[in-house]
N, C-alpha and C positions, 0 to 999 in steps of 0.2 A: 805472191810467193816468189821469192828470189831463188831460182833453181840452180844458179851458178855463182859460187864464191861470194857469199855474204861478206861485206866489209867488216873485218874483225874489230876495227876501230869503232864502228857504229854499234856492233854487238856489245863491246865492253862499255861504251858510253851509255847506251840505253839501260843496260843492266845496272850500272852504277847509279844513274840518276834515279831510277825507280826505287832502288834500295835506300838511297838517301831520303827520298820523299817519304817513304814509309816510316823512317825513323822520326821525321818531323810530324807525321800524322797523329802520333799519340794513340789514343784509344778510338780513333775514328773507325766506324764499322757500319756496314749496311745490315738491314734486317735479313733474317733467314727465309722470309716468305718469298715465293716465286711470283707473287702478284706484283706486276709492275708498279713502282712507286711514282713514276712520271709517265706522261703521255707523249709518245713519239709521234712526230708529224708524218712519218712514213710507216708503212706496215712492218711488223716484226717478222720479216721474211726468214725462213729457215731452209737451208738446203746445202748445195754442193757446188764446187767449181768443176767444170767439164773442160778437159784439156785437148780437145780435138785440134784446135788451131793455136796452141800455146807456143809451139816452136816456129822459128823462122823458116824451117824446111819441113816437109812432110816426114812423119816418124818412119824409121826404118822397119818397124814391125807392122806397119800398114794398118789393116782393118782391126787388129787386136785392140788398138787404143781408141777406136771410134765409138762414140756414144751410140747405143742402139735404142730402138723403141722400147725394148724390155727395160733398159736402164731407166728411161724416163717414166715408164709405168711403175716400176718398183719405187722410185723416189716419191711419186705421188701417192701410191698405195700405202707407203709407210708414214704418210702424213706431212710430208714436206711440200713446200710451195714455191721454191726458188732455185734457179741455177744461174751461175755467173760464167760467162765465156771469156776467159782471158785470151786475147788474140795478138799474134805478132803480125804487124801489117805486111811484112814481106811475103807472107803466105798468099796474099790476094793481090799482088802486083806482078807485072811482067818484067823480068830482068834476067840477066845472064848470071847464074849462080857461081860461075867461075870468076866473076869480076866483082869489084866493089859496087854496091848500088849507088846510083847517081841521083841528084835532085830531080832530073827528068824521069828516071825510073819510078821514083816514089809516087808520081802522079799518073802512072800508067796502070790503071786498075784492070785486073783480070776478072771480068764479070762472071765468068764461069765459076770461079771459086767463090765469089761473093754470093752467087745464086745458091751454091751448095751450103754455105754458111746460113744464108737466110732460110733455107729449108729446115735446117736443124733448129733454128729459132722457132719456126712455125710448128714443128713437131713437138717441141717442149711446151709451147703454149697450148697446143691441142690436148696435151696431157694434164693441163691445169696449172702449169708452172709459170711464174713470172721469170723473165729472162733479162739479165743485165749484161750488156755488151761492154767489154772492157778492152782498151788497147794496152796490152801488157808490154808490147814494144810499139811505141809511137814514133812517127817521124821525128828524129832528133833526140830520142831518149828511150832508155830501158834501164831498169834497176840493175840488171846484169849485162855484161858485155857479150862477147861471142859472135858479134856481127858488126860490120863496119858501118857506122852512121856518117852520112855526108855533111851533117851540120848538128847544131845544138839547139834543142827546143827552147831552152831558157835564155838563149843569147841571140839567136839568129831569126830575123823576121821571115826569111824564106822557109825555115823550119816551121814556124808558127802558121804561116800561110798554108803549108802542106798539111799540117795537123788539122786545121779548120776545113780544108778541102775533103779530107777523109771523113771527118765528123758530119759535115754537111751531107755527104753521100749516105752515111748510115742513117741520119735523121730522115732523109728523103725516102730511103728504102722502107722505113716503117712509119711513114707519115700518117697513115690511117689506123695505127695500132694504139690502143688506149695506154695511158701510163700505168694502168693497173696490170698490164701485161709486159711492158718493156721499159727499161731504163738504160741510160748511157753513162758508163763509168769512165771518166776522161783518160786517165793514164795511171798505170799501176805503180804504186809506191814511189812517188817522186822524191828526188833529192837533187842537190846541186853537184854537178860533176864537171870539172874543168876539161877532162879528156874522156869523151864518151866511149872511146875505143880501148881504153886502158882497163884490162881485166881486173886489176887490183887498185884502180884509181880511188883517190879519197872522195868522200861524200860529205856534204854539209847541208844546212838548212837553206831552202830556196827563199830568197828575200820575198817578203809578203807582197810587195807591189808587183813583183815579177809573176808570182803565182796568180795573183788577181788578174793581171793582164791576159795570161794564157787561158785561165778558166773562163773569164768573161767572153773572150773571142770565140772559144770553142762552144760554149753554151749557146751563144747567139747563132752560130753556124748550125747547130743541131736544131734549134727552134725556128729556123727559117721555114721549115716545112710543117711544123706543128708547134705553136707557142706553148702547148701544154706538155711537151715532152719532159720527162723527168731526167735530171742530170745529177750525177754523183761525182764527187771529187775525193780521191784518196788523200789521207792525211799527209802532211809534210813530214820530212825526216824519215823517209821510207815507210810512210803510213802510220807513224807513231804519234804525230802531233796534230792537234786541232788547228784549223786554218782560220783565224779570226778575221782575216782580211776579206773573206768572201761570204760572210754570214748574211749579207744583204742581197745576195745575188740569186736567191731561190735555187740554191744548189745544196743537195744533201752531202754529208761527208761520211767517209768510210774509214774505220779503224782496223786494227789487227788483233789477233789472238795467238801470239807466239811468245809472249813474255812469261818466264825468262827463257832465252834460247838454250840455256843449259838443259832445260827439260824438253822443250819442243824440238830442238835440233841436236840432241845427243848423238855424237859420232857421225853426224852428217858430213860427207866428204867435201862439200862446198863451204863448210865452216872451219873444219880442222884439216890442216895439211897432213897431220898424222892423227887419225881418229882415236888412236890409243891414248892420246893426250887429253881426251875429253874427261872431265871429272864426272864421277857417277852421280846421276840425278836422284834426288829424293823430293818428296812433297808431303807435308811441309818439312823444312829442315835447312841445314847448312850445306851449301855447294860452293866449292872453291873459296872458302872463307867468308861467304856472304849468306845471310839468313833470309829465307824466303817463306812466305805464307800467304794466306788469302788477303791479309792486309795490304800486301804489295799490289795485288790486283785491284783492290778497292781504290787505292790511291792512284794507280795508273789510269784507271778509267774515269776518275773524278772529273777531269776537264771535258770528257765526252758526255758525261751525264749532265754537266752544266750546260753543254751545247743543246742537248735535248730539251732542257728546261727553258732555253731561250727560243724554242720553236723551230730549231734546225733539225732536219731528219738525220738520224745516225744509224748506220748499219755496219756490222763487222764483216767485211768482204772476204776475209781469209782467216782461218784459224786451223789448229790441228797440231799433229805431232809426228815426226819422223819415226819410222818403224823400229829403230834400235832402242828407244826408251823403254825400260821395263814397263810392261803393260799396266800393272797395278799402280805404278807411279803416274803413268800417263792418265789413267782414269781418275785418280784422286785430284791431280792438277786440273784436268780438263773439266771435271765437275765443278770446281770452284770458278773457273773462267766462265762457263756457261751460266752458272748461278748469278754471278755479278751482272752479266749482260742481260739475262732474262728479267732479273729484278728491276731493271731499269728500262725495260721495253725495247731493248736493242736485239735485233735478229742477227743471224750469222750464216756464213757459208763455209763449210768444211773444205779444206784443200786436202784431198780431192775426193772423188766418188770411188773410182776403182784405181788402186795404185798404192804407192808407198805410205801415204798419209790416210788412205781411204778406209771405208767400212767394208769394202770388198777387195780381195786379192792384195792385201797390204804386204805380205811377205814377213809379217812378224813371226818370230820363232818361239815365243813363250806363251802362246795361247792355243786353245783347242777350237778350231774352226767348226762352223756348221756348214754343211753343203747347201748351196743356194743355186739350183739350176746349173750346176757345174762350176760355180764360183765359190770361193772360200769367204764365208761371212763371219765377221767379228760381231757376234751377238751381243756381248757386253757393251761394246762401243755403240751399237745401234740402239740398245735399250737406253743408254745414257742420253744420246741425241734426242730420242723420242720423248724423253721426260722434259726436254727444254724446247 
């Protein structure tokens, strides 16, 4: 999930591409049955992203955003089996927050914070949940800016060495944990950026050979301590595109469930400089002169479905909808997203559990909440998730 300033050029580009692809697809459609039509080589995990370590600095609201044992119990009790932990590496290194982080700082691990994060992983596993550790901000790359990086992961060997140093540490921390309980998601929503510190810098596709080099090096670092560790790579183009260059590396791949952004990010302040400019979403229907329906989703996920058929594991690491989208529009759209994924054996992780996209305490203004131990529960959303 890009929580700061999604690049509007990528937003427009991906929306246009998928719309055009649907026009070419003709009458292509998947069946309505929720029985998977193909066998995924990884489990169809279902769950949530937990944001305890998502930011480069601890949240100002402190404990209110921390995942509790009750959260983990509720997730499991509701029938889910997966949580993803998007982590910003500055949270667990020692550095002066008043200064730009240096390459030397990046290697200065704060073991106290790593211990805390490890404890959260163990708590989730004790609740029966598979945990996927993800570097949302990795040494030399983050999909959003807001923090000064000393180098570029896709260009600089020093950055890649640091990236592998971190992943070797995480692999070793969980060396004796089964792949049924832990996986390692290399870097969130990768793309090519010339200036890592430019808040509105342009993004493009990472050259396949470059992505392969980074993924191979990091996966080898993770597997130094356990050759059976499960590794996942987010799709190219900010999570949107299959990575054919790594299909032989025993690495699963992770797609996204945010298309079209007109629906999933309606009025989101990091997409629209003026939220009032956002066109009103409908589903299905015409938004901003473009027609959208389930066919778009079927065509969008077609390359991912083909990847599953090739024997490569696929999971949707993030999906969901910002709180401003009319609730009935959100549910209609999200039902189609989850249908397409489920019919093809692909699991998902909602962004997030508690918060603006979440099933608890989302702040949506057009629904009637149920009280859930002092939290506001979106019952219709929960019922939809539990069906998939």
